[in-house]
N, C-alpha and C positions, 0 to 999 in steps of 0.2 A: 416775389423776387423784386419787382419793379420798385417798390417803396424803399427797399434796402440797397438798391444799386448805387455803388459808390463811384459815380461818374459825374464830372462837372463839365458842362459844355461852355467853353470860353468863346464868347461871341464878339471878338474885337472887330470893329468896323461896322457892326450891325446898325442900320438906320431905323428910325422910328416908323417909317412907312412900310418897312418890311418885317418888323419884329414879330408881329402876331403870327404871320404865316410860318416863318422860320421856327418860332416856338412851338407851333402846332405840330410841325414835322418832327421836331426833336422829342417832344413829349409822347407822340404816337410811337416813336421808335423805342422809347423806354427810358429816356433821360428825365431825371427829376430834380436836377440842380442846374440852373441856367445863370451864367455870369456875364454881365456886360461891363467890360473894362471902361474906365472913365476917360481913356484916350480914344473913345469912339465918337462919332458925330452925335451931338446933343444927347449924351448918355442919360441924363436925368429924365428927359421926356420919354426915352425908350424904356427905361426901367419902370417908370410910373405906368406906362401903357401895359407892360407885361405883368406887372404886379396886380393891376386892376383886373386883368383878364384871367390870369393863371395863378395868382398868389395863394388861392385857397387850396390848390391841388399839388403845386410844386414849389420848390424853393427858388426865389428870384433874388439874385445878388449882384453886387458890384465888384469889379476887379480894379487893380492898380490904384487902390485907395491908400494914400500915404499921409493924410492930414486929418486931425480931429475935426476940423471944420467940414470936411467932406463927410465924415461919419455922421455928423449932426444933420447935414442936408439930406442925406440918404435915409436917415431914420424917419424924417418927415414924409417920405414918399412911401413908407411901408416896406422898404427894402429889408430882406430877411438875413442876408449873408454878406459879410465884408471880407474880401480877399485882397491881400497885399503882397507886393513883391519882396517886402522886407519885414523885419521884426521891429516894431515900435511900440513900446510899452503903453504909451499914451493912447495910441490908436486902438490897441487891443482893449484897454480898460474902458475907453469911451464906447467902443462897440458893445461890450458886455453891459455897461450901464444903460444902454438903449435897448437891451434885450435882443440883440442880434447875434448870429453865429460869427465867430472870429476865426479866420483861416490865414494867419500870417506866413510870409515866406521865410524859410530857414535853409541853411546849408551846413551849419556846424553844430556840434553838441551844445555849445554855449548859447547859440541862438535858439535852439530847441528848448532848453531849460528856461531861458528868459521868457519865451512865449508861453510855455506851460505855466510857469509861476505867475504870469500876468493874467491868466484866465482863458487862453486860447482853447477853442473847441477841437481844432485839428491843426496839423502842420502841413504847410505846402512846401514840399521839397523842391526847391527851385534855384537854378535850373538842374533838373534831375540828371541830365546827361553829363553834367560837369562832375557830379558826385560819383555816379556810376553805381552799379548794383553792389559791387564789393564794398565800396565806401558807405553805401546805405546800410548794408548788413552790419557793418561795424558800428555805425551810429545807432541803429535800431536796438542793438544788443544792450545799450546803456539807458535806453528810454523806458519809462513806465509801460508795462505791457498793454494798457488800455488806451494808450494815445493813438489816435487816428493819424495816418500819414497819407498824403496824396502826392503822387509824382507829377510834376508839370515841367514841360520843356524837353523836347527830344525823345519822347516816348510815343510810339504808335501802337496799334492793336497787335502787331506782330511780336511785340515784346511784353505783352501783358503778363503771360504766364510766368516768365522768369522773374519779373518784379514782384508778383503776388507770392511766389514761392519764397522770395527773400523777406516777406513780411509786410509789403506795402498794403495799405488798405484800399486805395482806389487811385483814380487818375483824373487830371484836368486836361481836356483835349481842346487844343486851339485850332491852328491853321489847317491841321489835317482833317478837321471836322467841318469847319466853317471859314470861309473867306468871302468878302463881298462880291468877288467875281464869280462865285459858284452859283449855279441856278438851283432851283428847288429840287429837281431830280437828283442832282449831284449830292446835295446835302442828305436827302432821304436815303440814297444808296450807301453813302459813307456812314451815316448814323446807324443804320441797321447792321452793317458789317462790324462796327465797333461794339455794339451791344451784344451781338452774337458771340463774338470772340471773348468778351468779358464773361458772359454767362457760361460759356463752355468750360471755363476753369472750375466753376462751382458745381457744374453737372458731373465733373470727374471726381469730386471729393467724396 
């Protein structure tokens, strides 16, 4: 189950000196995709440290990536996943040319198909609360059935089941899971709760 769990930990504000311990906590809880947004302190140093320590067992990625130059820099660090808030064909194509996973942000059918046709591996529905479940269901109905979709923004574990029922693949969890002000015990407790709630959906199927 762990290897296929479609949960992305969005670690905005994570610092290099804390990244190993926080990653250990999240991996132990069951997360296998860890994202460090580029608007975090010294994100390249943090991503490199995480990639060197955990890159062989989980997917280490970067978020808030909006430029091809950023993609190129991240590729040199061994980064495995590029997550963006928007749909930029050049960023997607550069990501795929470098052999990394591409998760662009989308909110409309046009953006979805632009991302898919550019080679995206999955679609980041962002901000998900803005689209809503009914809006997502309408958009999902016209997408290829094999396209993975991740809800990001305004979704917590209390809403997992209704979004999964609507056809969402997984979730990107940010400030509800990690904030620089949270201590290790807080992160551990929250991470376990999120994973348990996510897994409970599949236990019922």
